[in-house]
N, C-alpha and C positions, 0 to 999 in steps of 0.2 A: 484896558485903560487903567493906569496907575491910580492909587489913592489920591496923589497930589493933583492929577488932572481932574479927577472927579470933584474934589473940593473946589478947584478953580471954576469948574463948570457951574456948581451950585452957587458959588459966590457971585459969578458974573450974571446969572439969570435973576432978573428982577421984575418978572411979568406975572406974578401970581403962581399958579400951579405949574410946575415944570412940564413941558411937553414930553419929556423923557419918562415921565411917570405914568403914561397911558397904559391901560390894561391890555393884555394880549387879545382879549375879545374884541375891543374896539379897533385895535390895530389890524387884525385880520379881517374884520368887517370892511374896513376902508380898502384893504387889498382887493377884496372881492368886488366891491363897488367900482373901483377903478378898472378892473378887468372887464366887468360887465358893461361899463360905460364905453369901452373900446368896441365891444361887440355891437352895441346899439349904434355907435357912430359909424361903423363899417356898413351896417344895413342902410342907414339913412344916406350915407355917401353913395352907395350903390344905387339907391332909389333916385337920388338927384342926378346921377350920371345917365341913367336910362331915360329919365324924363326929359333931360336936355337933348339926348340923342334922338328921341322920338317925339319931340315937342308937338309936332303937327298932328299926330295921331293919338296923343295921350288923352285920357278921360279927364274931364273937368270935375273935381270933387264936389263943388257946390251945385252941380247939376246931377250928381249921382246920389249924394246923401241929403235928400230933401224930405224924408219922412219924419213924422213925429207921432209917438204913440197916442192913439185915440183922437187924433186931430186930423181932419181932412185938409187937403190942399198941399201945396208945395211950401216947405219951410227949410230953405238951404242951410245946412250945417247947424240948425237950431238944436237938434238933439245931441250932436257932438259937443256943442257948446255947453249944454246942460251936464253932460258927462264930465267935461273938464272942470266945471264949477264944483261938481260933487267931489271930485278927487282932490281939488285944492282945499275944500272945506274939511275933508278927512285929514289932510295934512295939518290943518289948524288944530283939530281935536287931538291929533297925535302930539303936537307941541305942548298942548295943555296937559296931556297925560304924563309926558316926560317931566314937565315942570312940577306937577303934583308929586311925582316920584322923588324929586329932589327934596321935597318937603316931607317925605314919608307919609303922605296922605293916601292911605289905602283906598278909601271910599271914592275920592275924586279920580284916582288913577283908574279904578274900575269903570266909572261912568264915562270918562273920556275915551277910554280904550274900547268900550262897547260901541260908542258912537262912531269911532274910527272903523270898527268892523262892519257896522251897518252901511257906512259910506262905501266901503270896499265892495260889499255884496251888491249894492245898487249899481256900482260901476260894472262889475262882472256881468250882472244880469242885463244891463243895458248893452254891453258889448255883444252878448249872445243874441239879443234882439236885433241889433244892427247887422250882425253877420247873417241872420236869417233873412232879413229884407234885402241885403246885398246879394245873397245867393239866389233867392226866389224872384226878386224884382217885383213887378206888379202882378205877376201871374199867381195862380193858386198853387198850393202845395202839391195837389194831384197833377197839375200840369207839369211841374218840375220833375216829379217822379216819372211821368210818361216820357219826358225828354231823356232822363237818365237811362231808361229801359231801351231807348232807341239806339244808343251807342254810337251815333254819328259824331265825328269831330268837326262839325260845322255849326254855325250859329243857327239855331232853330227859330223860325219866325214866330213860334208860340212861346219862346223862352226869352225872358227879358231880364234875367239876372246874370250871375257870373260864377264860375268855378275855376279849377286849375287848368282846364282845357280850353274853354271858350269864355268870351266876355261880351255880353250884349251891350255894354256901355261904350265899348271901343273895339276896334279890330285887333287890338293888342291884348292878348291874355296876360301879358307881363304886369299890367296894372293890378289885376286881381291877385296875381302871385305875390306881389309886394304887399298888398293889403292884408292877405291872410298871414303872411310871414311876420310882418312888422307888428301889426295889431295883435296877432295871436301870441307872439313871443312876449309882448308887453302884458297882455291879458294873463298869461301864465304867471308872470311875475306878481301881478296884483293878486291873483288867486293864492299864490304861495304866501304873500304878505298877509292875507286874511287868515290863512291857517296859522301862521306864526303868531299873529295877534290873538287868535282864539286860545292858543296854547299859553301865551303870556297872561291872558285874562284868567284862565283857570289857575295858573300859578299864583296870581295876585289874590284871588278869592280864597285859595287854600292857605294863604299866609306864608308862602315860600319866601317872598321878598322881605317880609318883615323879619323872618328868622335869620335871613342873611344880613340884615341891617342896611341894605341898600337896594335901589331899583335900577341898577345898571343894565339889566336885561331889557328893560323897557326902552332905555336909551339906545341900545344896539338895534332893537326892533324898529325904533323910530328912524334911525339912520337909513335902514333899508326902505322904509315906507316913504320917506322924503325923496330918496333916490328914484323910486318908482314914479312918484308924482312929477318930479323934475323931468324925467324921460318923456312922460306923456305930454308935457308942455312942448318939447321939441318935436314929438311925433305929430301933435296937433298942428303945430306951426308949419312944418315941412311937408307933411302929407296932405293935410286938409286945406290949409290956407294959401300956400304958395302955388 
């Protein structure tokens, strides 16, 4: 681009900070998020196609995910709703961390980032708990181990959970396959985001951002965290609600 074209571009732009001045870190983060969004989209589209094809035999999520920790009785999707609320609130704390970084407020960035990490850990722990109950069902852990030792690829009358081979919730093991694939892939992203935020918190506490004179790393980590939250909203809607 010639110097004259560059000057013309700068003169015509009157919207504040020019979008052409974005840092390479943010730019490549957006490239990554777009490619990752395509991956999640393909998984959800495949799920929708298979559910439509086997609509009559597909498991009903609100009849499968009815458990809630330490509470007896059936509570359809209540715990999944709690997980969604937790992740959304962690997105709010991440916004506050980024905003505090714009003000170069090291203390507030640390506090909000710590709360974001706690929210992420609660979600990952909740997902592990949900996987456990999905796999085991209403039976004991020992009963599930006995079934695995049996080695038969049929639904065992004493087995009320699901794995990659059989599914007691429906005659189609495909439902369990999609559950493990989609929620597991998303859970991996959340766990990775927690690790990233822990690294960011350590850097903030050690004064790395202050020495650099900006908190752009927090903003880039925030982009990733918001993406993970947004994806879960789609997973929650398409997998659990529809």
